[in-house]
Backbone as CSV, one residue per row, in Angstrom:
resi,resn,N_x,N_y,N_z,CA_x,CA_y,CA_z,C_x,C_y,C_z
1,UNK,11.285,-8.812,-18.024,11.391,-8.631,-16.492,12.698,-8.997,-16.192
2,UNK,13.410,-9.543,-16.710,15.190,-9.798,-16.686,15.865,-8.822,-16.775
3,UNK,15.276,-7.761,-17.365,16.263,-6.381,-17.382,15.896,-5.572,-16.572
4,UNK,15.039,-5.436,-15.537,14.880,-4.471,-14.593,15.664,-5.155,-13.355
5,UNK,16.247,-4.231,-13.041,17.298,-4.479,-11.920,16.350,-4.693,-10.303
6,UNK,15.394,-3.886,-9.968,14.568,-3.994,-8.792,13.125,-4.401,-9.123
7,UNK,12.771,-5.296,-8.855,11.318,-5.538,-9.020,10.825,-5.722,-7.769
8,UNK,9.356,-5.013,-7.611,8.672,-5.188,-6.286,7.211,-5.746,-6.766
9,UNK,6.634,-6.668,-6.121,5.307,-7.353,-6.241,4.083,-6.859,-5.141
10,UNK,3.305,-6.357,-5.077,2.358,-5.635,-3.889,1.374,-6.978,-4.305
11,UNK,1.293,-7.949,-4.824,0.391,-9.138,-5.435,-0.007,-9.884,-3.756
12,UNK,-1.231,-10.009,-3.695,-1.452,-10.726,-2.314,-1.013,-12.380,-2.733
13,UNK,-1.023,-12.704,-3.873,-0.840,-14.395,-4.270,0.341,-14.543,-4.938
14,UNK,1.156,-15.329,-4.418,2.300,-15.644,-4.959,1.970,-16.414,-6.105
15,UNK,2.259,-15.506,-7.356,1.987,-16.248,-8.706,3.215,-16.307,-9.507
16,UNK,3.429,-16.442,-10.799,4.377,-16.367,-11.639,5.300,-15.166,-11.732
17,UNK,4.418,-14.122,-11.814,4.953,-12.800,-12.167,5.754,-12.287,-10.643
18,UNK,4.998,-12.679,-9.524,5.419,-12.395,-8.164,6.696,-13.168,-7.856
19,UNK,6.729,-14.105,-8.429,8.047,-15.141,-8.188,9.291,-14.643,-9.044
20,UNK,9.346,-13.870,-9.845,10.164,-13.418,-10.768,10.569,-12.065,-9.977
21,UNK,10.076,-11.387,-8.879,10.535,-10.271,-8.255,11.271,-10.286,-7.220
22,UNK,12.072,-9.502,-6.818,12.939,-9.218,-5.983,12.531,-9.201,-4.400
23,UNK,11.335,-8.550,-4.452,10.715,-8.580,-3.106,9.210,-8.789,-3.603
24,UNK,8.535,-9.164,-2.110,7.137,-9.241,-2.288,6.468,-8.624,-1.169
25,UNK,5.811,-7.566,-1.152,5.150,-6.930,-0.314,3.677,-7.255,-0.265
26,UNK,2.880,-8.006,-0.054,1.570,-8.481,-0.119,0.740,-7.086,0.493
27,UNK,-0.239,-6.516,-0.279,-1.032,-5.650,-0.109,-2.205,-6.106,0.540
28,UNK,-2.808,-5.089,1.462,-4.075,-5.314,2.108,-5.260,-5.327,1.135
29,UNK,-6.107,-6.464,1.786,-7.397,-6.436,0.913,-8.224,-4.989,1.061
30,UNK,-8.972,-4.519,-0.054,-9.439,-3.517,-0.017,-10.578,-3.223,1.410
31,UNK,-11.039,-3.844,1.968,-11.807,-3.638,3.066,-10.982,-3.485,4.414
32,UNK,-9.381,-3.398,4.028,-8.650,-3.446,5.124,-7.820,-1.891,4.997
33,UNK,-7.992,-1.194,3.985,-7.410,-0.231,3.883,-8.096,1.021,3.698
34,UNK,-6.988,2.184,3.990,-7.732,3.633,4.082,-7.462,3.985,2.267
35,UNK,-7.920,5.151,2.049,-8.124,5.322,0.657,-8.961,6.732,0.351
36,UNK,-9.061,7.502,-0.944,-9.574,8.188,-1.108,-10.644,8.064,-2.397
37,UNK,-11.535,8.830,-2.734,-12.400,8.659,-3.678,-13.009,9.971,-3.911
38,UNK,-13.448,10.007,-5.257,-14.163,11.165,-5.809,-15.125,10.568,-6.722
39,UNK,-16.434,10.425,-5.852,-17.455,9.896,-6.004,-18.261,10.429,-7.278
40,UNK,-18.122,11.928,-7.119,-18.767,12.882,-7.892,-17.801,14.009,-8.030
41,UNK,-17.773,14.515,-9.222,-16.652,15.384,-9.836,-16.662,16.554,-8.703
42,UNK,-15.515,17.014,-8.248,-15.440,17.966,-7.225,-15.919,17.657,-5.678
43,UNK,-16.032,16.438,-5.412,-16.626,15.654,-4.402,-15.648,14.695,-3.746
44,UNK,-14.783,15.093,-2.938,-13.453,14.186,-2.359,-14.067,13.537,-1.099
45,UNK,-13.800,12.198,-0.845,-14.244,11.909,0.759,-13.104,10.565,0.827
46,UNK,-12.830,10.219,1.949,-11.942,8.987,2.550,-12.800,7.521,2.657
47,UNK,-11.773,6.771,2.583,-12.414,5.509,2.573,-11.592,4.871,3.719
48,UNK,-12.460,4.377,4.662,-12.037,3.737,5.984,-12.212,2.168,5.965
49,UNK,-10.995,1.743,6.521,-10.987,0.497,6.562,-12.539,-0.273,7.255
50,UNK,-12.797,-1.467,6.885,-14.049,-1.760,7.318,-13.605,-3.047,8.430
51,UNK,-12.870,-3.651,7.990,-12.078,-4.872,9.121,-10.419,-4.632,9.419
52,UNK,-10.108,-5.129,10.453,-8.659,-5.246,10.882,-8.087,-6.273,9.757
53,UNK,-6.886,-6.000,9.301,-6.191,-7.095,9.030,-5.940,-8.261,9.291
54,UNK,-6.439,-9.060,8.464,-6.389,-10.551,8.356,-5.115,-11.280,8.638
55,UNK,-4.299,-10.953,7.491,-3.298,-11.679,7.484,-2.105,-10.602,7.422
56,UNK,-0.966,-11.413,7.431,0.553,-10.433,7.564,0.768,-9.732,6.338
57,UNK,-0.098,-8.682,5.851,0.133,-7.706,4.845,0.343,-6.201,5.646
58,UNK,0.690,-5.334,4.787,0.294,-3.940,4.696,0.231,-3.088,3.340
59,UNK,-0.683,-2.136,3.563,-1.328,-1.200,2.689,-0.021,-1.210,1.809
60,UNK,0.069,-0.979,0.362,0.820,-0.918,-0.658,1.202,0.735,-0.166
61,UNK,0.202,1.366,-0.290,0.868,2.927,-0.022,1.753,3.103,1.082
62,UNK,1.283,2.517,2.317,1.967,2.438,3.417,3.583,2.080,3.094
63,UNK,3.598,0.982,2.369,5.068,0.626,2.133,5.696,1.490,1.488
64,UNK,5.326,2.075,0.424,5.686,3.284,-0.219,6.138,4.480,0.542
65,UNK,5.525,4.850,1.543,5.713,5.985,2.649,6.846,5.322,3.254
66,UNK,6.719,4.440,3.819,7.962,3.764,4.649,9.171,3.759,4.168
67,UNK,9.079,3.447,2.873,10.624,3.236,1.816,11.272,4.986,1.514
68,UNK,9.985,5.810,1.673,10.275,7.186,1.488,10.666,7.713,2.576
69,UNK,10.492,7.411,3.596,10.926,8.068,5.002,12.173,8.878,4.732
70,UNK,13.178,8.570,4.159,14.216,9.373,4.206,14.036,10.964,3.517
71,UNK,12.624,10.943,2.585,12.547,12.139,2.013,11.988,13.174,2.997
72,UNK,11.692,12.901,4.289,11.468,13.661,5.111,9.783,13.681,5.554
73,UNK,9.207,12.457,5.418,7.757,12.448,5.548,7.661,12.005,6.932
74,UNK,6.792,12.472,7.900,6.827,12.009,9.270,6.147,10.879,9.424
75,UNK,6.586,10.274,10.347,6.196,8.701,10.328,5.943,8.226,11.802
76,UNK,5.572,9.448,12.765,5.195,9.280,13.741,4.220,8.691,14.382
77,UNK,3.187,8.808,13.232,1.793,8.373,13.683,1.808,7.057,13.606
78,UNK,0.855,6.304,14.465,0.390,4.574,14.416,-0.352,4.485,13.009
79,UNK,-1.057,5.518,12.214,-1.745,5.584,10.846,-1.103,6.578,9.902
80,UNK,0.067,6.423,9.322,0.654,7.493,8.559,0.204,7.582,7.271
81,UNK,-0.375,6.445,6.806,-1.205,6.846,5.533,-2.459,7.496,5.628
82,UNK,-3.097,7.336,6.750,-4.310,8.404,7.049,-3.842,9.682,7.225
83,UNK,-2.706,10.007,7.886,-2.381,11.360,7.920,-2.005,11.832,6.343
84,UNK,-1.247,11.155,5.803,-0.891,11.386,4.654,-1.997,11.620,3.584
85,UNK,-3.134,11.170,3.731,-4.227,11.370,3.039,-4.978,12.639,3.405
């Protein structure tokens, strides 16, 4: 890891690997997150959060969207990852 110039951890726990990263952006628990699924081939659905975020975290995919904002992704919505899905 010492040879990699930029290291970002989405781990929710500050472990040895996370401590070696430049940035820590803890991800939501799966019950706090939006997502997508293909439970059966050709059948797609959305995963909806079951609870509000408990800790000061942000969904990893949302972090990536925020960091890519300069690429022209519209971030006007309060739920930009939901809109992206």
